[in-house]
PAPA-615440 format. One record per residue (C-alpha): x negated, z, y negated. Coordinates in pm, whole numbers, padded with zeros to 5 digits, always signed. Layout:
XZY;...
This chain:
-11203+03916-13158;-11256+04283-13030;-11097+04586-13131;-11271+04905-13171;-11090+05187-13059;-11183+05551-13071;-10919+05826-13106;-10588+05646-13242;-10548+05781-13602;-10205+05803-13730;-10077+05457-13843;-09778+05307-13980;-09446+05282-13697;-09385+04946-13572;-09067+04854-13787;-09291+04983-14130;-09531+04745-14042;-09301+04444-13986;-09132+04508-14307;-09475+04502-14466;-09571+04224-14343;-09227+04021-14482;-09268+04226-14784;-09567+04106-14892;-09371+03713-14843;-09618+03611-14544;-09896+03361-14603;-09759+03116-14357;-09435+03023-14149;-09341+02795-13867;-08989+02726-13747;-08982+02634-13384;-08631+02515-13206;-08625+02441-12834;-08707+02045-12814;-08810+01991-13146;-09132+01986-13335;-09256+02233-13536;-09096+02269-13877;-09290+02421-14187;-09063+02573-14464;-09107+02533-14799;-09023+02860-14894;-08859+03175-14721;-08716+03512-14787;-08669+03774-14460;-08425+04039-14566;-08429+04387-14394;-08260+04354-14104;-08493+04030-14009;-08222+03725-14136;-08384+03471-14344;-08294+03182-14587;-08514+02914-14502;-08588+02602-14735;-08670+02299-14570;-08744+01941-14646;-08454+01682-14610;-08656+01488-14362;-08727+01796-14151;-08647+01623-13760;-08482+02021-13674;-08230+01941-13967;-08082+01637-13739;-08006+01854-13474;-07851+02131-13638;-07620+01915-13849;-07532+01709-13468;-07505+02101-13272;-07375+02340-13574;-07594+02595-13454;-07988+02615-13307;-08153+02825-13137;-08463+02881-13327;-08829+03168-13372;-08962+03195-13700;-09322+03260-13701;-09462+03456-13999;-09876+03509-14029;-10013+03775-14234;-10336+03695-14388;-10620+03913-14457;-10663+03994-14883;-11003+03850-14844;-11123+03518-14658;-11230+03684-14289;-11387+03438-14055;-11053+03521-13859;-10796+03584-14155;-10479+03620-14010;-10457+03977-13946;-10061+04024-13786;-09797+03781-13658;-09378+03851-13651;-09188+03661-13412;-08824+03647-13553;-08560+03470-13255;-08218+03398-13350;-08003+03108-13464;-07989+02878-13727;-07675+02782-13893;-07663+02537-14207;-07588+02697-14546;-07297+02524-14787;-07447+02351-15136;-07239+02620-15350;-07370+02971-15171;-07715+02790-15140;-07773+02742-15500;-07641+03110-15532;-07892+03204-15337;-08152+02989-15424;-08079+03122-15800;-08076+03496-15724;-08400+03438-15512;-08611+03279-15793;-08494+03573-16058;-08639+03819-15811;-08914+03662-15595;-09031+03396-15851;-09180+03057-15666;-09110+02684-15791;-09003+02573-15440;-08692+02706-15482;-08653+02492-15720;-08642+02176-15473;-08308+02282-15384;-08090+01984-15385;-08376+01738-15465;-08509+01665-15135;-08468+02006-14971;-08178+02218-14810;-08159+02598-14745;-08089+02732-14413;-07978+03050-14271;-08146+03238-13975;-07951+03481-13778;-08173+03733-13592;-08175+03854-13223;-08472+04030-13212;-08820+04012-13328;-09169+04071-13200;-09485+04196-13390;-09815+04162-13306;-10147+04321-13540;-10462+04526-13485;-10244+04867-13389;-10046+04692-13081;-09736+04460-13036;-09417+04556-13066;-09039+04494-13001;-08824+04503-13256;-08435+04449-13288;-08258+04405-13587;-08161+04750-13679;-08471+04882-13615;-08623+04646-13879;-08288+04736-14131;-08418+05128-14100;-08758+05113-14161;-08938+05078-14503;-09232+04871-14649;-09533+05057-14681;-09579+05175-15033;-09860+04952-15125;-09796+04668-14954;-09724+04482-15237;-10023+04578-15429;-10314+04578-15132;-10409+04220-15172;-10500+04220-15517;-10683+04591-15499;-10840+04526-15210;-10955+04131-15281;-11077+04286-15638;-11265+04547-15452;-11490+04366-15262;-11567+04080-15540;-11645+04362-15769;-11767+04650-15603;-11942+04575-15291;-12125+04893-15282;-11808+05095-15171;-11851+04889-14801;-12115+04972-14769;-12089+05342-14818;-11773+05325-14614;-11985+05178-14268;-12131+05566-14242;-11725+05685-14118;-11793+05365-13824;-11883+05479-13480;-12256+05442-13385;-12286+05159-13170;-12090+04947-13508;-12279+05093-13756;-12653+05100-13625;-12581+04752-13508;-12809+04469-13693;-12639+04198-13937;-12279+04416-13939;-12098+04339-14269;-11777+04552-14314;-11493+04392-14513;-11163+04535-14616;-10841+04464-14413;-10590+04661-14514;-10472+04971-14680;-10132+05190-14643;-09991+05546-14653;-10196+05622-14327;-10507+05450-14431;-10805+05199-14464;-10833+04901-14206;-11162+04761-14147;-11273+04421-14034;-11601+04498-13899;-11820+04157-13864;-12107+04147-13645;-12313+03826-13489;-12133+03813-13182;-11741+03914-13273;-11554+04140-13469;-11381+04468-13454;-11095+04614-13639;-11141+04987-13739;-10872+05206-13938;-11004+05530-14074;-10747+05747-14187;-10651+05964-14512;-10632+06354-14452;-10257+06309-14470;-10047+06007-14548;-10006+05962-14889;-09741+05784-15109;-09881+05745-15470;-10106+05525-15654;-10306+05823-15729;-10290+05959-15401;-10495+05642-15317;-10721+05694-15557;-10810+06092-15446;-10825+05987-15080;-11068+05698-15120;-11268+05884-15354;-11291+06118-15104;-11376+05830-14784;-11663+05662-15005;-11789+05993-15119;-11842+05948-15472;-11622+05960-15834;-11540+05546-15831;-11227+05503-15925;-11070+05189-15748;-10853+04888-15975;
């Protein structure tokens, strides 16, 4: 996949992008331990500093090693997927490296109850019924997305805040493409000439944040990621609507 880069527009910081990825819940997760097969958590929750609790099936081989050694060096991979079905759906990856430890049954139940209340998921109900909770203490993290690659320490993650639209964008962009595809035809006028004038171009939504709109431009030979910046960073949904209307060049009110 190619990435078209002209003048680099303003973008959220590395820490913001990483925190936004975790706040969205990340569509897929994998846990890799040295010498162990890949484990796929039934559910996970990542805290501000990159620490995480993971719900694992009782039969995951990594648990046997953890029971034997008491602590295990691992890497948690979180994949951030696009809000619509793209040819290449993963738009960002976050790898958190640290140490895995067990969580005692009583504390695990309290954590699961709290997460069920604030982050509802049927998976948390499996705790104690074929699944156990473990905790990841982070040492470092690496983010990779269309904006670049960055190494982050737990203190960097804890100091950053998620983008104000990170939990809203999937629903909004998915609805926008399904109900108003003409919007993305209109946005094509902002593309670099080489893409705008290419044949069989399809403009798709990739993401939205306080600094701008991200598009995936699909051409027959490869894909290109393009960022269109707002006039200035924004914070509210009303500001988002205003900036989007100006960019599209019409009075369409999204969402």
